[in-house]
C-alpha positions in Angstrom: 3.8 -9.9 -20.2 4.2 -7.6 -17.2 4.8 -8.7 -13.7 3.7 -7.0 -10.5 6.8 -6.4 -8.3 4.7 -6.6 -5.1 3.0 -10.0 -5.6 4.6 -11.3 -8.9 1.2 -11.6 -10.6 1.3 -11.4 -14.4 -0.6 -9.1 -16.6 -1.0 -8.8 -20.4 -0.8 -5.0 -20.6 0.9 -2.2 -18.8 -2.4 -0.6 -18.2 -3.6 -3.7 -16.3 -0.4 -3.8 -14.3 -0.7 -0.1 -13.4 -4.3 -0.5 -12.2 -3.3 -3.5 -10.1 -0.2 -1.8 -8.6 -2.5 1.0 -7.4 -4.2 -1.5 -5.1 -0.8 -2.3 -3.5 0.1 1.4 -3.1 -3.2 2.1 -1.4 -2.6 -0.7 1.0 0.9 0.7 1.8 -0.5 4.2 2.2 -3.2 3.0 4.6 -0.6 1.1 6.7 1.4 4.2 7.0 -1.6 6.2 8.1 -2.6 3.6 10.6 1.0 3.6 12.0 0.9 7.4 12.4 -2.4 7.2 14.2 -1.1 4.6 16.6 1.9 6.8 17.3 -0.3 9.8 18.0 -2.6 7.9 20.3 0.4 6.6 22.2 1.7 10.1 22.6 -1.5 11.6 23.8 -2.2 8.8 26.3 1.2 9.1 27.9 0.6 12.8 28.8 
């Protein structure tokens, strides 16, 4: 058994785990991108 370190879900194979973890990494990446966009919009509106 393999466990996701983000949500602790269990998987039978490493392949399943890796596919699942990609979902989390995409979410994290999107959060970062949204944060950067927010920062940029704050900067441009303050000028």
